[in-house]
C-alpha positions as CSV (number, residue, x, y, z in Angstrom):
1,M,93.3,83.1,69.4
2,I,97.0,83.8,69.1
3,H,97.8,87.3,67.8
4,W,100.7,86.2,65.6
5,E,101.9,89.5,64.3
6,S,102.0,91.0,67.8
7,L,103.7,87.9,69.1
8,F,106.5,88.0,66.6
9,V,107.3,91.6,67.4
10,F,107.1,90.7,71.1
11,I,109.5,87.7,70.8
12,F,111.9,89.7,68.6
13,L,112.3,92.5,71.2
14,F,112.4,90.1,74.1
15,L,115.2,88.1,72.6
16,I,117.2,91.2,71.8
17,V,117.0,92.2,75.5
18,G,117.9,88.7,76.6
19,V,121.1,88.8,74.5
20,I,122.0,92.2,75.9
21,G,121.5,90.9,79.4
22,I,123.7,87.8,78.8
23,Y,126.6,89.8,77.3
24,A,126.3,92.6,79.8
25,W,129.1,91.0,81.9
26,R,131.6,92.2,79.2
27,W,130.6,95.8,79.8
28,R,133.0,97.5,82.2
29,K,134.1,94.0,83.2
30,G,135.4,93.6,86.7
31,D,136.3,90.7,89.0
32,S,133.2,88.5,88.9
33,D,134.3,86.8,92.1
34,N,133.8,90.1,94.0
35,L,130.3,90.7,95.3
36,S,130.4,94.4,94.9
37,E,131.2,93.8,91.2
38,W,128.5,91.3,90.5
39,G,125.9,92.7,93.0
40,L,126.6,96.4,92.6
41,G,128.1,96.7,89.2
42,G,131.4,97.8,90.7
43,R,129.8,100.9,92.1
44,N,130.6,102.4,88.8
45,F,127.4,103.7,87.2
46,G,127.2,107.4,86.2
47,I,124.3,109.8,86.1
48,V,122.7,108.4,82.9
49,V,123.0,104.7,83.6
50,S,121.9,105.2,87.3
51,W,118.9,107.3,86.3
52,F,117.7,104.6,83.9
53,L,118.5,101.8,86.4
54,I,116.8,103.3,89.5
55,G,113.8,104.4,87.4
56,G,113.6,101.0,85.8
57,D,113.8,99.4,89.2
58,L,111.0,101.6,90.8
59,Y,108.6,101.9,87.9
60,T,107.8,98.2,87.2
61,A,105.7,96.2,84.8
62,Y,103.1,95.8,87.5
63,T,103.0,99.6,87.9
64,L,102.2,99.9,84.3
65,I,99.2,97.6,84.7
66,A,98.1,98.3,88.3
67,V,98.0,102.1,88.4
68,P,95.6,102.4,85.4
69,A,93.6,99.4,86.7
70,L,93.2,101.2,90.1
71,V,92.1,104.4,88.4
72,F,89.7,102.4,86.2
73,G,88.2,100.6,89.2
74,K,88.4,103.1,92.1
75,G,88.7,106.5,90.4
76,A,90.7,109.4,91.9
77,I,92.2,107.5,94.8
78,G,94.3,105.5,92.3
79,L,96.1,108.8,91.6
80,F,97.8,108.5,95.0
81,A,100.8,107.2,93.1
82,L,101.5,110.7,91.8
83,P,101.9,112.7,95.1
84,Y,103.7,109.6,96.4
85,T,106.4,109.7,93.7
86,I,106.5,113.5,94.1
87,V,107.1,113.4,97.8
88,V,109.6,110.5,97.8
89,Y,112.5,112.2,96.0
90,P,113.0,115.3,98.2
91,L,113.0,112.9,101.2
92,M,115.5,110.6,99.5
93,L,117.6,113.6,98.5
94,L,118.3,114.0,102.2
95,V,118.8,110.3,103.0
96,M,120.3,108.5,100.0
97,P,123.5,110.5,99.4
98,R,124.4,110.1,103.1
99,L,123.7,106.3,103.0
100,W,125.7,106.0,99.8
101,Q,128.7,107.8,101.3
102,I,128.8,105.6,104.4
103,A,128.4,102.4,102.3
104,K,131.2,103.5,100.0
105,E,133.6,104.4,102.8
106,R,132.9,101.3,104.8
107,G,132.4,98.7,102.1
108,H,128.7,98.1,102.7
109,V,126.9,96.0,100.0
110,T,123.5,95.7,101.7
111,P,121.3,97.9,104.0
112,S,121.9,95.2,106.7
113,D,125.7,95.8,106.4
114,Y,125.0,99.4,107.4
115,V,122.7,98.3,110.3
116,K,125.2,95.9,111.7
117,D,128.0,98.4,111.5
118,R,125.9,101.3,112.9
119,F,124.4,99.4,115.9
120,N,127.1,96.7,116.4
121,S,124.2,94.3,116.3
122,R,124.1,91.1,114.2
123,T,120.5,90.4,115.4
124,L,119.1,93.7,114.2
125,A,120.9,93.3,110.9
126,L,119.5,89.8,110.5
127,L,115.9,91.1,111.2
128,V,116.3,93.7,108.5
129,A,117.7,91.2,106.1
130,I,114.9,88.7,106.6
131,T,112.3,91.4,106.3
132,G,113.8,92.5,103.0
133,I,114.0,89.0,101.5
134,I,110.4,88.2,102.5
135,A,109.1,91.5,101.1
136,I,111.0,91.0,97.8
137,I,109.5,87.6,96.9
138,P,105.9,88.7,96.3
139,Y,107.1,91.9,94.7
140,A,109.2,89.9,92.2
141,A,106.2,87.6,91.7
142,L,104.1,90.6,90.6
143,Q,106.6,91.3,87.9
144,M,106.1,87.8,86.6
145,Y,102.4,88.5,86.8
146,G,102.8,91.5,84.6
147,I,104.4,89.3,81.9
148,E,101.7,86.7,82.3
149,V,98.9,89.3,81.7
150,V,100.3,90.5,78.4
151,L,101.1,87.0,77.2
152,A,97.6,85.9,78.0
153,Y,96.1,88.8,76.0
154,M,98.3,87.7,73.0
155,G,96.6,84.3,73.2
156,V,99.8,82.5,74.4
157,P,99.6,79.8,77.0
158,A,100.9,82.1,79.7
159,K,102.3,79.6,82.3
160,G,104.6,77.9,79.8
161,A,105.8,81.1,78.1
162,L,106.3,82.6,81.6
163,I,108.8,79.8,82.4
164,V,110.7,80.5,79.2
165,G,110.9,84.2,80.2
166,F,112.1,83.2,83.6
167,V,114.9,81.1,82.2
168,I,116.2,84.1,80.2
169,L,115.9,86.3,83.3
170,A,117.7,83.8,85.5
171,I,120.6,83.2,83.0
172,F,121.5,86.9,82.5
173,T,121.1,87.7,86.2
174,Y,123.4,84.8,87.2
175,I,126.0,85.6,84.6
176,S,126.0,89.4,84.5
177,G,124.7,90.5,87.8
178,L,123.6,94.1,88.1
179,R,125.2,95.1,84.8
180,A,122.4,93.2,83.0
181,P,119.5,95.2,84.3
182,A,121.5,98.4,84.1
183,L,122.0,97.9,80.3
184,I,118.5,96.5,79.8
185,S,116.9,99.5,81.6
186,L,118.1,101.7,78.7
187,V,116.1,99.7,76.3
188,K,113.2,99.2,78.6
189,D,112.6,102.9,79.3
190,T,113.0,103.8,75.6
191,L,110.2,101.3,74.8
192,I,108.0,102.4,77.7
193,Y,108.3,106.2,77.1
194,S,107.6,105.8,73.3
195,T,104.7,103.4,73.9
196,F,102.8,105.5,76.5
197,I,103.5,108.9,74.9
198,V,102.0,107.5,71.7
199,A,99.1,106.1,73.7
200,V,98.2,109.3,75.5
201,I,98.3,111.3,72.2
202,Y,96.6,108.8,69.9
203,I,93.8,107.4,72.0
204,P,92.3,110.8,73.0
205,I,92.4,111.8,69.3
206,K,90.4,108.7,68.6
207,L,87.9,109.8,71.3
208,G,87.6,113.4,70.1
209,G,90.1,115.0,72.5
210,Y,90.6,115.1,76.2
211,G,87.5,117.2,76.7
212,S,85.4,114.5,75.1
213,L,87.3,111.8,77.1
214,F,86.6,113.4,80.5
215,A,83.0,114.1,79.5
216,H,82.5,110.3,79.5
217,I,83.8,110.0,83.1
218,S,81.5,110.2,86.1
219,P,82.4,113.0,88.5
220,S,82.6,110.3,91.3
221,K,85.6,108.9,89.4
222,L,87.3,112.2,89.0
223,I,86.9,113.8,92.4
224,L,88.3,112.3,95.6
225,P,85.5,112.2,98.2
226,A,86.1,113.6,101.6
227,S,85.7,110.2,103.2
228,Q,88.9,109.1,101.4
229,Y,91.1,112.0,102.4
230,S,92.8,110.2,105.3
231,A,93.3,107.0,103.3
232,Y,94.7,108.9,100.3
233,S,97.1,111.0,102.3
234,S,98.4,108.3,104.5
235,L,98.7,105.9,101.6
236,F,100.9,108.2,99.5
237,L,103.0,109.3,102.6
238,G,103.6,105.7,103.8
239,S,104.3,104.5,100.3
240,A,106.9,107.3,99.8
241,L,108.6,106.4,103.1
242,A,108.7,102.6,102.2
243,L,109.8,102.8,98.6
244,F,113.6,103.2,99.1
245,L,113.7,100.9,102.1
246,Y,113.2,97.9,99.8
247,P,116.6,96.2,99.3
248,H,116.4,96.4,95.5
249,A,116.0,100.2,95.6
250,I,119.0,100.6,97.9
251,T,121.0,98.2,95.7
252,A,120.3,100.4,92.7
253,V,121.4,103.5,94.5
254,M,124.6,101.9,96.0
255,S,125.7,101.1,92.4
256,S,126.2,104.8,91.7
257,K,129.8,105.9,91.3
258,S,129.7,109.0,93.4
259,R,127.6,111.0,95.9
260,K,127.0,113.6,93.2
261,V,125.4,111.0,90.9
262,V,123.0,110.0,93.7
263,K,122.1,113.6,94.5
264,T,121.6,114.5,90.8
265,N,119.4,111.5,90.2
266,M,117.2,112.2,93.3
267,S,116.7,115.6,91.7
268,I,115.8,114.4,88.2
269,L,114.0,111.2,88.8
270,P,110.6,113.1,89.2
271,I,110.6,113.1,85.4
272,Y,109.3,109.5,85.8
273,T,106.3,110.9,87.7
274,F,105.2,112.7,84.6
275,L,105.3,109.4,82.8
276,L,103.3,107.8,85.6
277,G,100.7,110.5,85.3
278,L,100.3,109.7,81.6
279,I,100.0,106.0,82.4
280,A,97.3,106.6,85.0
281,L,95.2,108.4,82.4
282,L,94.8,105.1,80.6
283,G,92.4,104.0,83.3
284,Y,90.1,106.9,82.3
285,M,90.5,106.2,78.6
286,A,89.4,102.6,79.2
287,I,86.3,103.9,80.9
288,A,85.6,106.3,78.1
289,I,85.6,103.6,75.4
290,G,83.4,101.4,77.5
291,L,85.8,98.6,78.6
292,K,84.6,96.2,81.3
293,A,86.7,94.5,84.0
294,T,86.0,90.9,82.8
295,G,87.9,87.7,82.3
296,A,90.6,86.1,84.5
297,Y,92.5,89.3,85.1
298,G,89.7,91.7,85.8
299,A,90.7,95.4,86.0
300,N,94.4,94.3,85.6
301,G,93.6,93.5,82.0
302,I,92.3,96.9,80.9
303,V,95.6,98.2,79.6
304,P,96.3,95.2,77.3
305,E,92.6,95.2,76.3
306,L,92.8,98.9,75.5
307,F,95.8,98.5,73.3
308,L,94.3,95.5,71.5
309,R,91.1,97.6,70.9
310,I,92.9,100.7,69.6
311,F,96.2,99.9,68.0
312,P,97.4,97.8,65.1
313,P,98.9,94.4,65.9
314,S,102.6,95.4,65.3
315,F,102.3,98.2,67.8
316,V,100.5,96.0,70.3
317,G,103.4,93.6,70.2
318,Y,105.8,96.6,70.7
319,A,103.7,97.8,73.7
320,F,103.4,94.4,75.3
321,A,107.2,93.9,74.9
322,A,107.7,97.2,76.7
323,I,105.6,96.0,79.6
324,A,107.2,92.6,79.8
325,I,110.7,94.0,79.5
326,G,109.7,96.4,82.2
327,A,109.3,93.4,84.4
328,L,112.8,92.0,83.8
329,V,114.7,95.0,85.2
330,P,113.1,95.1,88.6
331,A,112.8,91.3,88.9
332,S,116.5,90.9,88.2
333,I,117.5,93.6,90.7
334,M,115.2,92.1,93.3
335,G,116.9,88.7,92.9
336,I,120.3,90.3,93.2
337,A,119.4,92.3,96.3
338,A,118.0,89.2,98.0
339,G,121.2,87.2,97.0
340,N,123.4,90.0,98.4
341,L,121.4,90.0,101.7
342,F,121.5,86.3,102.2
343,S,125.2,85.9,101.3
344,R,126.5,88.9,103.4
345,N,124.1,88.9,106.3
346,I,123.0,85.3,106.8
347,Y,125.4,82.9,105.2
348,Q,128.7,84.7,105.8
349,E,127.6,86.1,109.1
350,F,126.2,83.0,110.8
351,F,127.3,80.0,108.8
352,R,130.6,80.6,107.1
353,P,132.3,83.7,108.5
354,K,135.6,82.7,106.8
355,A,134.1,82.1,103.4
356,S,136.1,83.4,100.5
357,A,134.9,86.3,98.4
358,R,134.4,83.9,95.5
359,K,132.3,81.6,97.7
360,G,130.2,84.5,99.0
361,T,129.5,85.7,95.4
362,S,128.6,82.2,94.3
363,V,126.1,81.9,97.1
364,A,124.6,85.3,96.2
365,K,124.2,84.1,92.6
366,I,122.5,80.9,93.6
367,V,120.1,82.6,96.0
368,A,119.2,85.3,93.4
369,V,118.0,82.5,91.1
370,M,116.3,80.7,94.0
371,V,114.4,83.9,94.9
372,M,113.2,84.2,91.3
373,V,112.2,80.6,91.2
374,A,110.2,81.2,94.4
375,A,108.5,84.2,92.7
376,L,107.7,82.1,89.6
377,L,106.2,79.3,91.7
378,F,104.3,81.9,93.7
379,I,102.6,83.3,90.7
380,I,102.0,80.0,89.0
381,T,100.6,78.2,92.0
382,S,98.8,81.0,93.8
383,P,95.8,83.1,92.8
384,A,96.9,86.5,91.6
385,K,94.8,88.2,94.2
386,F,96.7,86.3,96.9
387,V,100.1,87.4,95.5
388,I,98.9,91.1,95.3
389,N,97.6,91.0,98.9
390,F,100.9,89.5,100.1
391,Q,102.8,92.3,98.3
392,L,100.7,94.8,100.2
393,A,101.7,93.1,103.4
394,G,105.4,93.3,102.2
395,G,105.2,97.1,102.0
396,T,103.8,97.3,105.6
397,W,106.6,95.0,106.9
398,M,109.4,96.7,104.9
399,L,108.4,100.1,106.4
400,Q,109.2,98.9,109.9
401,A,112.9,99.0,108.9
402,L,112.8,102.8,108.7
403,P,114.2,103.5,112.2
404,A,117.1,101.1,111.8
405,I,118.1,102.5,108.4
406,F,116.9,106.0,107.8
407,L,116.4,107.4,111.3
408,A,119.7,106.0,112.4
409,L,121.5,108.0,109.7
410,F,120.6,111.2,111.5
411,I,120.0,110.3,115.2
412,P,123.2,108.8,116.7
413,W,121.8,108.0,120.1
414,L,119.1,105.4,119.2
415,D,119.5,102.3,121.2
416,K,119.6,99.0,119.3
417,R,117.4,97.2,121.8
418,A,114.7,99.8,121.5
419,V,115.0,99.6,117.7
420,V,114.5,95.8,117.8
421,A,111.5,96.3,120.1
422,G,110.1,98.9,117.8
423,W,110.5,96.6,114.8
424,A,108.7,93.8,116.6
425,V,105.8,96.1,117.7
426,G,105.5,97.5,114.1
427,I,105.5,94.1,112.5
428,G,103.1,92.8,115.1
429,W,100.6,95.7,114.9
430,G,100.8,95.9,111.1
431,T,100.2,92.2,110.7
432,Y,97.3,92.2,113.2
433,Q,95.6,95.0,111.1
434,L,96.3,93.0,107.9
435,I,94.7,89.9,109.4
436,Q,91.6,92.0,110.4
437,E,91.4,93.1,106.7
438,G,91.9,89.5,105.6
439,F,95.1,90.6,103.8
440,S,92.8,92.1,101.1
441,S,93.6,95.7,101.8
442,S,96.4,97.9,103.0
443,L,93.9,100.3,104.6
444,H,92.3,99.9,108.0
445,S,89.8,102.0,110.0
446,L,91.2,102.9,113.4
447,S,88.8,103.5,116.3
448,V,91.4,105.4,118.2
449,L,91.4,108.0,115.5
450,G,87.6,108.3,115.4
451,G,87.2,105.7,112.7
452,L,89.6,107.3,110.2
453,T,90.9,104.9,107.5
454,V,94.6,105.0,107.2
455,Y,97.4,103.1,105.5
456,I,98.3,100.1,107.8
457,G,102.1,100.4,107.2
458,L,102.0,104.1,108.4
459,S,100.0,103.4,111.6
460,A,102.3,100.5,112.4
461,L,105.4,102.7,111.8
462,V,104.0,105.3,114.2
463,A,103.8,102.7,116.9
464,N,107.3,101.5,116.0
465,V,108.8,104.9,116.3
466,I,107.1,105.6,119.6
467,V,108.5,102.4,121.0
468,V,112.0,103.3,119.7
469,F,112.1,106.8,121.2
470,I,110.5,105.8,124.5
471,G,112.6,102.7,124.8
472,T,115.8,104.6,124.1
473,A,114.9,107.2,126.7
474,F,114.1,104.5,129.3
475,I,117.3,102.6,128.6
476,R,119.3,105.8,128.9
477,L,117.6,106.7,132.2
478,L,118.6,103.3,133.5
479,G,122.2,104.1,132.6
480,V,122.5,101.1,130.4
481,K,125.2,101.7,127.7
482,Q,125.4,100.3,124.3
483,S,128.3,99.9,121.9
484,Y,127.7,101.5,118.5
485,K,129.6,103.3,115.9
486,S,128.6,106.8,114.9
487,L,128.5,106.7,111.1
488,T,126.5,109.9,110.6
489,N,129.3,112.5,110.3
490,T,129.4,112.7,106.6
491,T,129.4,116.0,104.9
492,D,126.2,117.0,103.0
């Protein structure tokens, strides 16, 4: 059954956002043939726009669905997202201003530009670029999945409507570049904040207050058991280290107009963690009113089901539009980041070194759309569980770029050969553990640690870093020199 009133509100808001995205190219218009203009918005976004853009990039549609679903299904371990987003910003306050400063001074557009410049290594830059592109595709597919879930709960044929949504996304991304998600993020966050603040006030009132709500929840869902301590702590730490390694996160940061903007936003972005905590509570609310994880989407359908059960149709359409629009911002930035990487670090580096700026930008635009097509095909043709599992693998793989990007900012003597070896060991060890888990979990029990269950990406990173440091020391003992540029002498 199609929920027509909800659908009309949804379509109205979705079309408004599509128009904003298409005409965003007129906003602070620059040279559209310049990749830093199309792919980084001219590096001209101030505190407010950057705050909404970075937040809109990191807190995605799938986050709005998956975090409550995890709390609903697994209980307290689903709250790992809160310390993870608390820890990440102090860490990035150290890292991101320095990376932005170097990128601005040396004209870097992608993280691989920095890696190539820092280590004088096209090979290492290529590995980082490939890792980023592979990790982005399932992540973008999950944004499509978020749209599919809310469409299905409105009774709309999800696959067909998803294609229409993709066409709108592809058009405004191709035309307007990063300016489109930057403007849309202002609308997106307004919708999301208003939706979930209403939800966490109104639903508990319907249930008799928060005391009554939590009285319906089993203690096993509220308290983290001791057996999950290692999994919980390693999961939030590893996730925090990985988040800003994703190319789309670095792209959003590089679009800031000054180092001060970056530092300020790393200080105030934790406001989003408050919102995330409110969103996580929806999982407990779904338990309290007796929802069951049934149907094609299982636990991932509990937020739409909760809204349909509690709110009037017009507000349901508003809420579902907030979730769907929450997918457009990160999906667009992910496509742009992948396009930037391919154009700068693969096409122009290995195939057309003398390509014009206009040609390089054209290639980036085409690849951005192709990545979104791949994400769409991924979600249409593959079971959602497979896509989710692949995204878990993407986080593990992306984390292995940490020595080449973050450590290299502060440690000038790392050897590029050791960093390549560490990347290979981390990717190999992480993938082996994922295979052992059947790609169905990002946690693995390690006998070397007495059977402790830890986040696969973090254990792979530890192996990676050990190889990097031992390898660098060994190469230096042999007296083998490398040519690299010290780019770490920026003032904090």
